[in-house]
C-alpha positions as CSV (number, residue, x, y, z in Angstrom):
1,M,-17.1,9.5,21.2
2,A,-14.9,10.0,24.2
3,G,-11.5,8.3,24.0
4,D,-11.7,7.9,20.3
5,S,-8.1,8.1,19.1
6,R,-9.3,10.1,15.9
7,E,-10.7,12.8,18.3
8,E,-7.6,12.9,20.5
9,A,-5.0,12.8,17.6
10,P,-6.9,13.9,14.4
11,F,-3.6,14.1,12.4
12,A,-2.0,10.8,13.6
13,F,-3.4,8.8,10.6
14,N,-3.0,5.5,12.4
15,G,-5.0,3.7,9.7
16,L,-2.3,4.1,7.1
17,D,-0.6,0.8,6.9
18,R,3.2,1.4,6.9
19,I,3.7,-1.6,4.6
20,F,1.7,0.0,1.8
21,H,2.8,3.6,2.6
22,E,6.3,3.1,1.3
23,R,6.6,4.6,-2.2
24,A,8.0,1.5,-3.9
25,R,5.5,-0.8,-2.3
26,L,2.6,1.5,-3.1
27,G,3.8,1.3,-6.7
28,I,4.1,-2.5,-6.6
29,V,0.6,-3.1,-5.2
30,T,-1.0,-0.5,-7.3
31,S,0.5,-2.2,-10.4
32,L,-0.6,-5.6,-9.3
33,A,-4.1,-4.5,-8.1
34,G,-5.6,-4.4,-11.7
35,Q,-3.8,-7.6,-12.9
36,P,-5.7,-10.7,-11.6
37,E,-3.3,-13.0,-13.4
38,G,-0.4,-11.1,-11.9
39,L,2.6,-9.6,-13.5
40,A,6.0,-11.1,-14.4
41,F,8.9,-9.8,-12.2
42,A,10.5,-8.0,-15.3
43,Q,7.3,-6.2,-16.1
44,L,6.8,-5.1,-12.5
45,K,10.4,-4.0,-12.3
46,R,10.0,-1.9,-15.5
47,M,6.6,-0.4,-14.4
48,C,7.9,0.6,-11.0
49,G,11.3,1.8,-12.0
50,L,13.2,-0.5,-9.5
51,T,16.3,-2.6,-9.7
52,D,16.3,-6.3,-9.3
53,G,17.5,-6.2,-5.7
54,N,15.2,-3.3,-4.6
55,L,12.2,-5.1,-6.1
56,N,13.1,-8.3,-4.4
57,R,13.5,-6.6,-1.1
58,H,10.0,-4.9,-1.3
59,L,8.3,-8.1,-2.7
60,A,9.7,-10.0,0.3
61,V,8.1,-7.5,2.8
62,L,4.7,-7.7,0.9
63,E,4.9,-11.5,0.7
64,E,5.7,-11.9,4.5
65,A,2.7,-9.7,5.3
66,G,0.5,-12.0,3.1
67,F,-0.4,-9.3,0.8
68,I,1.1,-10.8,-2.4
69,S,2.0,-14.3,-3.6
70,I,5.1,-15.1,-5.7
71,H,5.1,-18.0,-8.1
72,K,8.3,-19.3,-9.7
73,D,8.0,-21.5,-12.9
74,L,10.1,-22.4,-15.9
75,T,8.8,-21.3,-19.2
76,N,10.7,-22.4,-22.3
77,R,13.5,-23.4,-20.0
78,R,13.7,-20.0,-18.6
79,P,12.7,-18.9,-15.0
80,L,9.5,-16.9,-14.8
81,T,8.6,-15.2,-11.5
82,T,4.9,-14.0,-11.3
83,C,3.6,-11.8,-8.6
84,R,-0.1,-11.4,-7.6
85,V,-2.1,-9.6,-5.0
86,T,-3.7,-12.0,-2.5
87,P,-7.3,-11.7,-1.3
88,L,-6.0,-10.4,2.0
89,G,-3.7,-7.9,0.2
90,R,-6.5,-6.6,-1.9
91,E,-8.8,-6.2,1.2
92,R,-6.1,-4.4,3.1
93,F,-5.0,-2.3,0.2
94,V,-8.6,-1.1,-0.3
95,E,-8.8,-0.2,3.4
96,Y,-5.5,1.6,3.2
97,L,-6.7,3.6,0.2
98,G,-9.8,4.6,2.1
99,E,-7.6,5.9,5.0
100,L,-5.4,7.7,2.6
101,E,-8.4,9.4,1.0
102,Q,-9.5,10.6,4.4
103,A,-6.0,11.9,5.2
104,L,-5.8,13.7,1.9
105,R,-9.2,15.3,2.4
106,Q,-8.2,16.4,6.0
107,G,-4.9,17.7,4.6
108,A,-6.7,19.7,2.0
109,R,-9.0,21.3,4.5
110,A,-6.0,22.1,6.7
111,A,-4.1,23.6,3.9
112,T,-7.1,25.8,2.9
113,G,-7.7,26.9,6.5
114,S,-11.1,25.1,6.8
115,V,-10.1,22.8,9.8
116,T,-10.9,24.1,13.2
117,L,-9.1,22.4,16.0
118,R,-11.1,22.3,19.2
119,P,-9.2,22.4,22.5
120,R,-9.2,19.0,24.3
121,T,-11.5,18.9,27.3
122,T,-11.1,16.4,30.2
Protein backbone atom coordinates (compact mmCIF):
# COMPACT_ATOMS: atom_id res chain seq x y z
CA MET A 1 0.00 0.00 0.00
CA ALA A 2 1.43 3.36 -1.06
CA GLY A 3 2.47 5.62 1.76
CA ASP A 4 2.84 2.72 4.21
CA SER A 5 5.75 3.65 6.48
CA ARG A 6 6.89 -0.01 6.53
CA GLU A 7 7.35 0.12 2.75
CA GLU A 8 9.09 3.50 2.80
CA ALA A 9 11.39 2.75 5.76
CA PRO A 10 11.45 -1.04 6.24
CA PHE A 11 14.25 -0.87 8.82
CA ALA A 12 12.87 1.96 10.98
CA PHE A 13 11.20 -0.50 13.41
CA ASN A 14 8.74 2.13 14.60
CA GLY A 15 6.67 -0.48 16.47
CA LEU A 16 9.44 -1.13 18.99
CA ASP A 17 8.28 0.71 22.12
CA ARG A 18 11.28 2.56 23.58
CA ILE A 19 10.00 2.01 27.09
CA PHE A 20 10.32 -1.77 26.76
CA HIS A 21 13.35 -1.64 24.47
CA GLU A 22 15.78 -0.63 27.22
CA ARG A 23 17.72 -3.64 28.53
CA ALA A 24 16.85 -3.25 32.23
CA ARG A 25 13.16 -2.53 31.57
CA LEU A 26 12.95 -5.48 29.18
CA GLY A 27 14.33 -7.67 31.98
CA ILE A 28 11.92 -6.23 34.53
CA VAL A 29 8.80 -6.71 32.43
CA THR A 30 9.91 -10.16 31.26
CA SER A 31 10.42 -11.15 34.92
CA LEU A 32 7.01 -9.83 35.90
CA ALA A 33 5.09 -11.15 32.87
CA GLY A 34 4.90 -14.70 34.20
CA GLN A 35 4.06 -13.69 37.76
CA PRO A 36 0.36 -12.75 38.10
CA GLU A 37 0.84 -12.11 41.84
CA GLY A 38 3.84 -9.92 41.09
CA LEU A 39 7.32 -9.98 42.56
CA ALA A 40 8.80 -8.36 45.61
CA PHE A 41 11.26 -5.55 44.95
CA ALA A 42 14.16 -7.62 46.36
CA GLN A 43 13.33 -10.58 44.10
CA LEU A 44 13.11 -8.34 41.05
CA LYS A 45 16.37 -6.63 41.94
CA ARG A 46 18.15 -9.97 42.21
CA MET A 47 16.60 -11.45 39.05
CA CYS A 48 17.51 -8.41 36.94
CA GLY A 49 20.91 -7.72 38.51
CA LEU A 50 20.10 -4.09 39.31
CA THR A 51 20.89 -1.80 42.21
CA ASP A 52 18.10 -0.34 44.36
CA GLY A 53 18.41 3.06 42.70
CA ASN A 54 18.58 1.70 39.18
CA LEU A 55 15.57 -0.57 39.72
CA ASN A 56 13.60 2.31 41.28
CA ARG A 57 14.34 4.54 38.30
CA HIS A 58 13.20 1.93 35.75
CA LEU A 59 10.12 1.01 37.78
CA ALA A 60 9.13 4.69 37.85
CA VAL A 61 9.29 4.86 34.03
CA LEU A 62 7.19 1.71 33.68
CA GLU A 63 4.68 2.86 36.31
CA GLU A 64 4.33 6.30 34.73
CA ALA A 65 3.53 4.62 31.40
CA GLY A 66 0.85 2.54 33.15
CA PHE A 67 2.64 -0.73 32.37
CA ILE A 68 3.21 -1.84 35.97
CA SER A 69 1.67 -1.18 39.36
CA ILE A 70 3.62 -0.87 42.57
CA HIS A 71 2.07 -1.78 45.93
CA LYS A 72 3.73 -0.91 49.24
CA ASP A 73 2.65 -2.77 52.38
CA LEU A 74 3.98 -3.69 55.79
CA THR A 75 4.59 -7.38 56.44
CA ASN A 76 5.77 -8.33 59.93
CA ARG A 77 6.47 -4.62 60.51
CA ARG A 78 8.79 -4.57 57.51
CA PRO A 79 8.09 -2.70 54.28
CA LEU A 80 7.24 -4.90 51.30
CA THR A 81 7.08 -3.46 47.80
CA THR A 82 5.40 -5.67 45.19
CA CYS A 83 5.43 -4.96 41.45
CA ARG A 84 2.93 -6.33 38.91
CA VAL A 85 2.31 -5.95 35.20
CA THR A 86 -0.97 -4.13 34.51
CA PRO A 87 -3.42 -5.35 31.85
CA LEU A 88 -2.29 -2.44 29.65
CA GLY A 89 1.34 -3.35 30.27
CA ARG A 90 0.73 -6.98 29.33
CA GLU A 91 -1.13 -5.99 26.15
CA ARG A 92 1.55 -3.53 25.07
CA PHE A 93 4.37 -5.95 25.97
CA VAL A 94 2.83 -8.68 23.79
CA GLU A 95 2.54 -6.15 20.93
CA TYR A 96 6.17 -5.14 21.49
CA LEU A 97 7.30 -8.78 21.40
CA GLY A 98 5.48 -9.26 18.09
CA GLU A 99 7.25 -6.25 16.61
CA LEU A 100 10.57 -7.46 18.00
CA GLU A 101 10.02 -10.88 16.40
CA GLN A 102 9.41 -9.20 13.03
CA ALA A 103 12.56 -7.11 13.42
CA LEU A 104 14.61 -10.19 14.31
CA ARG A 105 13.29 -12.13 11.30
CA GLN A 106 14.00 -9.18 9.04
CA GLY A 107 17.49 -8.79 10.51
CA ALA A 108 18.22 -12.49 10.04
CA ARG A 109 17.11 -12.30 6.40
CA ALA A 110 19.28 -9.23 5.86
CA ALA A 111 22.30 -10.88 7.51
CA THR A 112 21.98 -13.95 5.30
CA GLY A 113 21.54 -11.86 2.15
CA SER A 114 17.95 -12.90 1.51
CA VAL A 115 16.48 -9.38 1.71
CA THR A 116 16.13 -7.54 -1.54
CA LEU A 117 15.57 -3.81 -1.34
CA ARG A 118 13.54 -2.32 -4.14
CA PRO A 119 14.20 1.24 -5.28
CA ARG A 120 11.51 3.66 -4.19
CA THR A 121 9.19 4.75 -6.97
CA THR A 122 7.25 7.97 -6.89
